[in-house]
C-alpha positions as a Markdown table, in Angstrom:
| # | Residue | x | y | z |
|---|---|---|---|---|
| 1 | Met | 143.0 | -39.5 | -49.3 |
| 2 | Leu | 139.0 | -40.5 | -48.9 |
| 3 | Leu | 138.7 | -43.1 | -45.9 |
| 4 | Thr | 136.4 | -44.2 | -48.1 |
| 5 | Asp | 138.7 | -45.1 | -50.7 |
| 6 | Phe | 141.8 | -46.2 | -48.6 |
| 7 | Leu | 139.0 | -48.7 | -47.2 |
| 8 | Lys | 137.8 | -50.0 | -50.8 |
| 9 | Glu | 141.7 | -50.0 | -52.2 |
| 10 | Gly | 142.7 | -51.5 | -48.8 |
| 11 | Ile | 139.5 | -54.8 | -49.1 |
| 12 | Ser | 140.6 | -55.6 | -52.5 |
| 13 | Ser | 144.4 | -55.8 | -51.1 |
| 14 | Leu | 143.6 | -58.5 | -48.5 |
| 15 | Glu | 141.1 | -60.0 | -50.8 |
| 16 | Arg | 143.5 | -62.6 | -52.5 |
| 17 | Leu | 143.5 | -63.6 | -49.1 |
| 18 | Tyr | 140.2 | -63.3 | -47.0 |
| 19 | Ser | 137.7 | -63.1 | -47.6 |
| 20 | Thr | 135.0 | -59.6 | -48.5 |
| 21 | Ala | 133.9 | -60.2 | -44.9 |
| 22 | Glu | 137.4 | -60.6 | -42.9 |
| 23 | Ser | 139.1 | -57.6 | -45.1 |
| 24 | Arg | 136.7 | -55.2 | -44.5 |
| 25 | Ser | 136.8 | -56.2 | -40.8 |
| 26 | Met | 140.6 | -56.0 | -40.7 |
| 27 | Met | 140.3 | -52.9 | -42.7 |
| 28 | Leu | 138.0 | -51.6 | -40.3 |
| 29 | Met | 140.1 | -52.3 | -37.4 |
| 30 | Leu | 142.9 | -50.8 | -39.0 |
| 31 | Cys | 142.1 | -47.7 | -38.9 |
| 32 | Glu | 140.4 | -47.2 | -35.7 |
| 33 | Ala | 143.4 | -48.8 | -34.0 |
| 34 | Lys | 145.6 | -46.0 | -36.2 |
| 35 | Ile | 143.5 | -42.6 | -36.9 |
| 36 | Gly | 141.3 | -42.9 | -33.8 |
| 37 | Thr | 138.3 | -43.8 | -36.4 |
| 38 | Lys | 135.3 | -45.7 | -35.9 |
| 39 | Ser | 133.6 | -49.2 | -37.8 |
| 40 | Tyr | 130.9 | -46.1 | -39.6 |
| 41 | Thr | 133.3 | -43.8 | -40.1 |
| 42 | His | 133.2 | -43.6 | -43.6 |
| 43 | Ile | 129.5 | -43.6 | -43.9 |
| 44 | Val | 128.6 | -41.1 | -42.0 |
| 45 | Glu | 131.1 | -39.2 | -42.5 |
| 46 | Pro | 131.5 | -40.0 | -46.7 |
| 47 | Glu | 133.7 | -37.3 | -47.1 |
| 48 | Tyr | 136.4 | -37.5 | -44.2 |
| 49 | Gln | 139.6 | -36.8 | -45.4 |
| 50 | Ile | 142.8 | -39.0 | -44.1 |
| 51 | Ser | 145.9 | -37.1 | -44.5 |
| 52 | Ala | 149.3 | -37.5 | -46.2 |
| 53 | Ser | 151.0 | -39.1 | -42.3 |
| 54 | Gln | 148.0 | -41.1 | -41.4 |
| 55 | Glu | 148.0 | -42.1 | -45.6 |
| 56 | Ala | 151.4 | -43.4 | -44.7 |
| 57 | Leu | 151.0 | -45.0 | -41.4 |
| 58 | Leu | 147.9 | -46.6 | -43.1 |
| 59 | Arg | 150.8 | -47.2 | -45.7 |
| 60 | Glu | 153.2 | -49.3 | -43.6 |
| 61 | Asn | 150.9 | -51.1 | -41.8 |
| 62 | Leu | 148.5 | -52.5 | -44.7 |
| 63 | Glu | 151.5 | -54.2 | -46.5 |
| 64 | Arg | 151.5 | -56.0 | -43.2 |
| 65 | Leu | 148.3 | -57.4 | -43.4 |
| 66 | Ser | 149.0 | -58.3 | -47.3 |
| 67 | Lys | 151.6 | -60.5 | -46.0 |
| 68 | Gly | 149.5 | -62.3 | -44.1 |
| 69 | Glu | 150.2 | -61.0 | -40.4 |
| 70 | Pro | 147.4 | -61.2 | -38.5 |
| 71 | Ile | 145.4 | -58.3 | -37.7 |
| 72 | Gln | 145.6 | -59.0 | -34.1 |
| 73 | Tyr | 149.7 | -58.7 | -34.3 |
| 74 | Val | 149.9 | -55.6 | -36.4 |
| 75 | Ile | 147.5 | -53.5 | -34.8 |
| 76 | Gly | 149.8 | -55.2 | -30.8 |
| 77 | Lys | 146.2 | -56.0 | -29.2 |
| 78 | Ala | 143.5 | -58.6 | -29.4 |
| 79 | Glu | 140.3 | -59.2 | -27.6 |
| 80 | Phe | 139.4 | -61.9 | -24.7 |
| 81 | Cys | 137.1 | -62.5 | -22.8 |
| 82 | Gly | 135.9 | -59.0 | -22.9 |
| 83 | Phe | 139.4 | -57.9 | -22.0 |
| 84 | Glu | 141.9 | -56.2 | -24.5 |
| 85 | Phe | 145.0 | -57.5 | -24.6 |
| 86 | Lys | 148.5 | -56.7 | -25.8 |
| 87 | Val | 149.8 | -59.3 | -28.1 |
| 88 | Gly | 153.2 | -59.9 | -30.5 |
| 89 | Pro | 155.0 | -62.8 | -31.7 |
| 90 | Asp | 156.0 | -64.3 | -28.8 |
| 91 | Val | 152.6 | -65.4 | -28.0 |
| 92 | Leu | 150.2 | -66.8 | -29.8 |
| 93 | Ile | 146.8 | -65.2 | -30.5 |
| 94 | Pro | 143.6 | -65.2 | -27.8 |
| 95 | Arg | 141.2 | -67.9 | -29.2 |
| 96 | Pro | 137.6 | -67.6 | -28.8 |
| 97 | Glu | 137.3 | -71.1 | -28.2 |
| 98 | Thr | 139.8 | -70.5 | -25.1 |
| 99 | Glu | 137.2 | -68.6 | -23.2 |
| 100 | Leu | 134.5 | -71.1 | -22.6 |
| 101 | Met | 137.2 | -73.2 | -20.5 |
| 102 | Cys | 138.6 | -69.8 | -19.1 |
| 103 | Arg | 134.3 | -69.0 | -17.9 |
| 104 | Glu | 134.1 | -72.2 | -16.5 |
| 105 | Ala | 136.9 | -71.7 | -14.4 |
| 106 | Ile | 135.6 | -68.0 | -13.4 |
| 107 | Ser | 132.9 | -70.3 | -12.3 |
| 108 | Ile | 134.2 | -73.1 | -10.3 |
| 109 | Cys | 136.5 | -70.3 | -8.3 |
| 110 | Ser | 133.6 | -68.1 | -7.8 |
| 111 | Arg | 132.1 | -70.6 | -6.3 |
| 112 | Ile | 134.8 | -71.8 | -4.1 |
| 113 | Ser | 135.6 | -68.0 | -3.2 |
| 114 | Arg | 131.6 | -67.5 | -2.5 |
| 115 | Met | 131.8 | -71.3 | -0.2 |
| 116 | Arg | 135.0 | -69.5 | 1.4 |
| 117 | Gly | 133.2 | -66.3 | 2.3 |
| 118 | Ala | 131.6 | -67.5 | 5.3 |
| 119 | Tyr | 135.2 | -67.5 | 7.6 |
| 120 | Gly | 135.2 | -63.8 | 6.7 |
| 121 | Lys | 138.7 | -62.5 | 6.8 |
| 122 | Lys | 140.3 | -65.6 | 8.5 |
| 123 | Ala | 139.1 | -66.9 | 4.8 |
| 124 | Ala | 141.6 | -68.4 | 2.0 |
| 125 | Pro | 142.1 | -66.8 | -1.0 |
| 126 | Val | 141.4 | -69.2 | -3.7 |
| 127 | Lys | 145.1 | -70.1 | -5.9 |
| 128 | Val | 145.3 | -70.9 | -9.3 |
| 129 | Leu | 147.8 | -71.7 | -11.6 |
| 130 | Asp | 148.1 | -71.3 | -16.0 |
| 131 | Leu | 150.5 | -73.5 | -17.2 |
| 132 | Cys | 152.0 | -72.3 | -20.4 |
| 133 | Thr | 150.3 | -68.7 | -19.7 |
| 134 | Gly | 151.5 | -67.2 | -23.3 |
| 135 | Ser | 150.0 | -63.8 | -23.1 |
| 136 | Gly | 148.7 | -63.9 | -19.9 |
| 137 | Cys | 145.1 | -63.9 | -21.0 |
| 138 | Ile | 143.6 | -66.7 | -19.6 |
| 139 | Ala | 145.4 | -65.4 | -16.3 |
| 140 | Trp | 144.6 | -61.9 | -16.3 |
| 141 | Thr | 141.1 | -63.2 | -17.1 |
| 142 | Val | 140.3 | -65.1 | -14.0 |
| 143 | Ala | 142.5 | -62.9 | -11.9 |
| 144 | Leu | 140.1 | -59.8 | -13.4 |
| 145 | Ser | 136.7 | -62.0 | -13.2 |
| 146 | Val | 136.9 | -63.2 | -9.5 |
| 147 | Pro | 138.4 | -60.6 | -7.2 |
| 148 | Gly | 140.3 | -62.2 | -4.1 |
| 149 | Val | 141.2 | -65.0 | -6.3 |
| 150 | Val | 145.5 | -65.1 | -6.5 |
| 151 | Val | 146.7 | -66.5 | -10.4 |
| 152 | Thr | 149.8 | -67.5 | -10.4 |
| 153 | Gly | 151.1 | -67.7 | -14.5 |
| 154 | Val | 153.4 | -70.0 | -16.1 |
| 155 | Asp | 155.9 | -70.4 | -18.9 |
| 156 | Ile | 159.5 | -71.1 | -20.6 |
| 157 | Ser | 159.1 | -67.9 | -22.9 |
| 158 | Glu | 161.2 | -64.7 | -21.6 |
| 159 | Gly | 159.6 | -63.3 | -24.5 |
| 160 | Ala | 155.9 | -63.9 | -23.2 |
| 161 | Leu | 156.7 | -63.5 | -20.0 |
| 162 | Lys | 157.5 | -60.2 | -20.7 |
| 163 | Ile | 153.9 | -60.1 | -22.4 |
| 164 | Ala | 151.6 | -61.5 | -19.9 |
| 165 | Ser | 153.3 | -59.3 | -17.1 |
| 166 | Ser | 152.8 | -55.6 | -19.0 |
| 167 | Gln | 149.3 | -56.3 | -19.5 |
| 168 | Asn | 147.9 | -53.5 | -17.8 |
| 169 | Phe | 144.7 | -53.5 | -16.0 |
| 170 | Gln | 145.6 | -50.7 | -13.3 |
| 171 | Ser | 141.9 | -49.0 | -13.9 |
| 172 | Val | 139.7 | -52.9 | -13.5 |
| 173 | Leu | 142.6 | -53.4 | -10.1 |
| 174 | Lys | 142.2 | -50.3 | -8.4 |
| 175 | Glu | 138.3 | -50.7 | -9.7 |
| 176 | Thr | 137.0 | -54.5 | -8.1 |
| 177 | Gly | 139.8 | -55.5 | -5.8 |
| 178 | Ala | 141.3 | -57.5 | -7.9 |
| 179 | Val | 144.8 | -58.9 | -7.1 |
| 180 | Ser | 147.4 | -59.3 | -10.5 |
| 181 | Pro | 149.0 | -62.7 | -11.4 |
| 182 | Thr | 151.8 | -63.4 | -11.2 |
| 183 | Phe | 154.5 | -64.8 | -13.8 |
| 184 | Lys | 157.2 | -67.3 | -13.1 |
| 185 | Lys | 159.5 | -68.5 | -15.6 |
| 186 | Ala | 160.2 | -72.8 | -16.0 |
| 187 | Asp | 159.2 | -75.6 | -18.7 |
| 188 | Ile | 156.4 | -77.5 | -17.5 |
| 189 | Leu | 158.4 | -80.7 | -19.8 |
| 190 | Asp | 161.3 | -80.6 | -16.8 |
| 191 | Arg | 160.5 | -83.1 | -13.8 |
| 192 | Asp | 163.2 | -81.9 | -11.9 |
| 193 | Thr | 162.2 | -78.2 | -11.9 |
| 194 | Glu | 161.9 | -77.0 | -8.8 |
| 195 | Phe | 158.3 | -75.3 | -8.4 |
| 196 | Thr | 156.9 | -74.3 | -5.2 |
| 197 | Asp | 155.4 | -76.0 | -2.0 |
| 198 | Glu | 152.2 | -74.5 | -2.8 |
| 199 | Lys | 148.7 | -76.4 | -3.1 |
| 200 | Tyr | 146.4 | -74.2 | -6.2 |
| 201 | Asp | 142.6 | -75.2 | -6.4 |
| 202 | Val | 142.4 | -75.2 | -10.4 |
| 203 | Ile | 145.1 | -75.7 | -12.7 |
| 204 | Ile | 144.1 | -74.1 | -16.1 |
| 205 | Ser | 146.1 | -74.4 | -19.2 |
| 206 | Asn | 146.2 | -73.9 | -23.3 |
| 207 | Pro | 149.4 | -75.9 | -23.9 |
| 208 | Pro | 150.6 | -76.6 | -27.6 |
| 209 | Tyr | 149.1 | -79.4 | -29.1 |
| 210 | Ile | 148.7 | -79.2 | -32.8 |
| 211 | Met | 151.0 | -82.5 | -34.3 |
| 212 | Glu | 153.5 | -81.2 | -36.3 |
| 213 | Ser | 151.4 | -83.5 | -39.9 |
| 214 | Glu | 148.5 | -81.1 | -39.0 |
| 215 | Lys | 150.5 | -78.2 | -40.2 |
| 216 | Pro | 149.2 | -78.5 | -44.1 |
| 217 | Leu | 145.9 | -77.6 | -42.1 |
| 218 | Leu | 146.6 | -73.9 | -41.2 |
| 219 | Arg | 146.4 | -70.8 | -42.3 |
| 220 | Ala | 150.1 | -69.4 | -43.8 |
| 221 | Asn | 148.5 | -66.2 | -41.0 |
| 222 | Val | 149.1 | -68.4 | -38.4 |
| 223 | Leu | 151.9 | -71.1 | -40.0 |
| 224 | Glu | 154.4 | -68.5 | -40.6 |
| 225 | Phe | 153.4 | -65.6 | -38.3 |
| 226 | Glu | 152.4 | -67.0 | -34.6 |
| 227 | Pro | 155.1 | -68.9 | -32.5 |
| 228 | His | 155.7 | -72.6 | -33.2 |
| 229 | Leu | 157.6 | -73.4 | -29.2 |
| 230 | Ala | 153.3 | -72.9 | -28.6 |
| 231 | Leu | 151.5 | -74.4 | -30.8 |
| 232 | Phe | 153.4 | -77.7 | -32.1 |
| 233 | Val | 153.9 | -81.1 | -30.2 |
| 234 | Pro | 156.0 | -83.7 | -32.6 |
| 235 | Asp | 153.5 | -86.5 | -33.9 |
| 236 | Glu | 155.7 | -89.0 | -32.2 |
| 237 | Asp | 155.3 | -87.8 | -28.3 |
| 238 | Pro | 151.7 | -85.5 | -29.0 |
| 239 | Leu | 150.8 | -86.0 | -25.9 |
| 240 | Val | 154.1 | -85.2 | -23.9 |
| 241 | Phe | 152.5 | -82.1 | -22.8 |
| 242 | Tyr | 149.8 | -84.0 | -21.2 |
| 243 | Arg | 152.0 | -85.8 | -19.2 |
| 244 | Ala | 153.4 | -83.2 | -17.7 |
| 245 | Ile | 150.0 | -81.5 | -16.9 |
| 246 | Ala | 148.6 | -84.3 | -15.2 |
| 247 | Asp | 152.5 | -84.6 | -13.2 |
| 248 | Trp | 151.9 | -81.0 | -12.3 |
| 249 | Ser | 148.5 | -81.2 | -10.7 |
| 250 | Glu | 148.7 | -84.3 | -9.1 |
| 251 | Arg | 151.7 | -82.7 | -7.5 |
| 252 | Phe | 150.7 | -79.0 | -7.4 |
| 253 | Leu | 146.5 | -79.3 | -7.2 |
| 254 | Ala | 145.0 | -79.4 | -3.7 |
| 255 | Pro | 142.7 | -82.5 | -3.1 |
| 256 | Glu | 139.3 | -82.2 | -5.0 |
| 257 | Gly | 141.2 | -79.5 | -6.6 |
| 258 | Lys | 139.4 | -79.0 | -10.2 |
| 259 | Gly | 141.6 | -79.0 | -13.7 |
| 260 | Leu | 141.1 | -77.9 | -17.5 |
| 261 | Thr | 142.8 | -78.1 | -20.2 |
| 262 | Glu | 142.3 | -78.0 | -24.1 |
| 263 | Ile | 143.2 | -80.2 | -26.2 |
| 264 | Asn | 143.8 | -81.6 | -29.5 |
| 265 | Glu | 140.4 | -82.6 | -31.0 |
| 266 | Val | 141.8 | -85.6 | -32.5 |
| 267 | Leu | 143.4 | -87.1 | -29.9 |
| 268 | Gly | 140.5 | -86.7 | -26.8 |
| 269 | Lys | 140.6 | -90.4 | -26.3 |
| 270 | Glu | 143.8 | -90.6 | -25.6 |
| 271 | Thr | 144.2 | -87.5 | -23.5 |
| 272 | Phe | 141.8 | -88.7 | -21.7 |
| 273 | Thr | 143.2 | -92.0 | -21.2 |
| 274 | Val | 146.1 | -89.7 | -19.8 |
| 275 | Phe | 144.4 | -88.2 | -16.7 |
| 276 | Lys | 142.4 | -91.3 | -16.5 |
| 277 | Glu | 145.7 | -93.2 | -16.0 |
| 278 | Ala | 147.6 | -90.4 | -13.2 |
| 279 | Gly | 144.3 | -91.2 | -11.3 |
| 280 | Phe | 141.6 | -87.9 | -11.8 |
| 281 | Val | 138.5 | -88.4 | -11.3 |
| 282 | Asn | 135.0 | -86.8 | -12.3 |
| 283 | Leu | 136.7 | -86.9 | -16.2 |
| 284 | Asp | 134.7 | -85.2 | -18.5 |
| 285 | Ile | 135.5 | -83.9 | -22.6 |
| 286 | Val | 134.0 | -81.2 | -23.3 |
| 287 | Lys | 133.3 | -79.8 | -26.8 |
| 288 | Asp | 133.7 | -76.5 | -28.3 |
| 289 | Phe | 130.9 | -74.7 | -30.1 |
| 290 | Tyr | 131.5 | -76.3 | -33.6 |
| 291 | Asp | 130.6 | -80.0 | -31.5 |
| 292 | Lys | 134.6 | -80.3 | -31.3 |
| 293 | Asn | 136.2 | -81.8 | -28.5 |
| 294 | Arg | 138.3 | -79.6 | -27.5 |
| 295 | Phe | 138.5 | -79.2 | -23.2 |
| 296 | Ile | 139.1 | -81.9 | -21.1 |
| 297 | Phe | 137.9 | -81.5 | -17.1 |
| 298 | Tyr | 138.9 | -83.6 | -14.3 |
| 299 | Ser | 139.4 | -83.0 | -10.5 |
| 300 | Lys | 142.1 | -84.3 | -8.2 |
| 301 | Pro | 140.1 | -87.4 | -5.3 |
| 302 | Lys | 139.9 | -86.0 | -1.8 |
| 303 | Ser | 142.5 | -88.7 | -0.9 |
| 304 | Gln | 145.4 | -87.9 | -3.1 |
């Protein structure tokens, strides 16, 4: 079968769920991931043939896409901040919006690292705590982007921790001297959880924040396939994770340490109040590239 014919067939099949542009993009991603073609192969080689075995494999995966399963789960990977991460049904698919928070964390860590560089070998490493780490995309991105930073990722999901710890960046680690993140299981909602005596320079988190009543607003491929444990909070207590993050920050953030957390756009003021009442300073609600309230940045006072 001609590759170009299979692409046309697949795009037509997916157009009942997605736009033509999205359908085309997914088909090209599928073929590249599964049979090694490029986004331009069907153009520069219009007679390119796919074998019977390749066609069978592609049709099997096209069937999954046609049922609404996200392309990232079908091909088993997603891009985030220029890195390629393993993903599966146990973890959320990394979003471009979250990259903005991650880049801010990298900037903070880089600045602290440069300041401590004056102490040479005696310099304490910059320490980062990533709460609700999921796939580990934030933890790994920070660790790989600022060599020497020590990152700990925390999650309650065994499946998520398995994926996070299995991310393979050995070549980057070897090339840059970066330190692999450590991943630990913990329930951040359990106030009695014993965790550590360490203090962290940065605490970052992308917790569950979508209210149950907001489910109808989500696309089916999110609602039906991505893990609800990592998505939803009860309507009667939508700020439950932010109170927990504030508590963990109070306990584990170093004096003058920085915190960054992703938020529900409709609960910006309420989330801001949680951190303000917890005693944090330099609070700022930050918008994403859609001009929606998406993050809160905060600092721990020097005296705490």
